[in-house]
C-alpha positions as CSV (number, residue, x, y, z in Angstrom):
1,M,6.8,-53.1,-58.9
2,S,9.8,-50.8,-58.3
3,G,12.0,-51.4,-55.3
4,H,11.2,-47.9,-54.2
5,E,7.5,-48.6,-53.8
6,P,6.9,-49.9,-50.3
7,I,5.4,-53.3,-49.6
8,I,3.4,-53.4,-46.4
9,L,4.4,-56.1,-43.9
10,N,1.9,-57.2,-41.2
11,P,-1.1,-55.2,-42.5
12,G,-3.7,-54.9,-39.7
13,A,-1.1,-55.3,-36.9
14,P,-0.9,-52.7,-34.2
15,V,2.3,-51.4,-35.9
16,T,2.9,-52.2,-39.5
17,L,6.1,-52.1,-41.4
18,A,7.1,-51.1,-44.9
19,I,10.0,-52.6,-46.9
20,V,11.8,-51.1,-49.9
21,D,15.1,-52.0,-51.5
22,Y,17.2,-50.0,-48.9
23,G,15.4,-51.1,-45.7
24,I,12.5,-51.9,-43.4
25,Y,10.8,-49.3,-41.3
26,P,7.8,-48.9,-39.0
27,L,4.9,-46.8,-40.2
28,T,3.5,-44.0,-38.1
29,P,0.2,-44.6,-36.3
30,C,-1.3,-41.3,-37.5
31,C,-0.8,-41.6,-41.3
32,Q,0.9,-44.9,-41.9
33,A,3.9,-43.0,-43.2
34,S,7.6,-43.2,-42.5
35,G,9.2,-41.1,-39.7
36,K,11.5,-38.2,-40.5
37,G,14.0,-36.2,-38.5
38,L,12.6,-32.7,-37.9
39,E,14.3,-29.8,-36.2
40,D,13.9,-31.1,-32.6
41,C,12.1,-34.5,-32.9
42,I,11.0,-37.3,-35.1
43,G,7.8,-36.6,-37.0
44,C,5.4,-38.2,-39.3
45,R,6.5,-37.6,-42.9
46,A,2.9,-37.0,-44.0
47,C,1.5,-34.7,-41.2
48,Y,4.7,-33.7,-39.3
49,R,3.1,-34.7,-36.0
50,E,5.7,-35.7,-33.4
51,V,6.0,-39.5,-33.0
52,E,8.2,-41.8,-30.9
53,V,11.8,-41.8,-32.0
54,Y,11.7,-45.4,-33.1
55,Y,9.4,-44.4,-36.0
56,G,12.5,-42.9,-37.6
57,D,14.4,-46.2,-37.5
58,V,15.3,-48.3,-40.6
59,W,17.0,-51.7,-40.8
60,S,17.9,-54.5,-43.2
61,L,16.6,-58.0,-43.2
62,G,19.5,-59.6,-41.3
63,D,19.7,-56.8,-38.7
64,E,18.8,-58.4,-35.3
65,R,18.8,-55.0,-33.7
66,G,16.1,-53.8,-36.0
67,W,13.9,-56.8,-35.3
68,D,14.4,-56.4,-31.6
69,T,13.3,-52.7,-32.0
70,Y,10.1,-53.9,-33.8
71,E,9.3,-56.2,-30.9
72,W,10.0,-53.4,-28.4
73,I,7.7,-51.0,-30.4
74,L,4.9,-53.6,-30.4
75,L,5.3,-54.1,-26.6
76,D,5.3,-50.3,-26.1
77,E,2.0,-50.2,-28.0
78,G,0.5,-52.7,-25.6
79,V,0.9,-56.0,-27.5
80,E,1.5,-59.1,-25.3
81,R,5.0,-60.5,-25.5
82,G,3.9,-63.8,-27.2
83,E,1.9,-62.0,-29.8
84,A,4.7,-59.5,-30.4
85,R,7.1,-62.3,-31.1
86,R,4.6,-63.9,-33.5
87,L,4.2,-60.6,-35.3
88,V,8.0,-60.2,-35.6
89,A,8.4,-63.7,-37.0
90,S,5.6,-63.1,-39.4
91,A,7.1,-59.8,-40.6
92,R,10.5,-61.4,-41.0
93,E,9.0,-64.2,-43.1
94,Q,7.1,-61.7,-45.3
95,A,10.2,-59.5,-45.7
96,A,12.4,-62.4,-46.7
97,A,9.8,-63.4,-49.4
98,T,10.1,-60.0,-51.0
99,G,13.9,-60.3,-51.7
100,R,14.4,-56.7,-50.6
101,A,16.5,-55.1,-47.9
102,T,19.0,-57.9,-47.9
103,T,22.1,-55.7,-48.0
104,P,23.2,-54.3,-44.6
105,L,22.7,-50.6,-44.3
106,G,25.7,-48.6,-45.3
107,V,27.0,-51.3,-47.7
108,R,26.5,-51.0,-51.4
């Protein structure tokens, strides 16, 4: 499998993530696609529907800010704090097992 093909993390969770070589990102609730900057908002890359700004985020495996954002997204979607923390820990473990997204963003 190429590093450009996403691997899904936490399938079935209220908010799933995808990981590729360059980073980890949340998938939009409407189409399970990445977010994209549009003219005046962040939109779903598949249907262009406006989504919350955090769906346009991307982070690397060691980026604590990114994992904090994922927890915040889960809480925003109504997940209880304990379950959100469990889902973050599970996604981190799955991400580490892929060997992808290990280089901090902006470093080549």
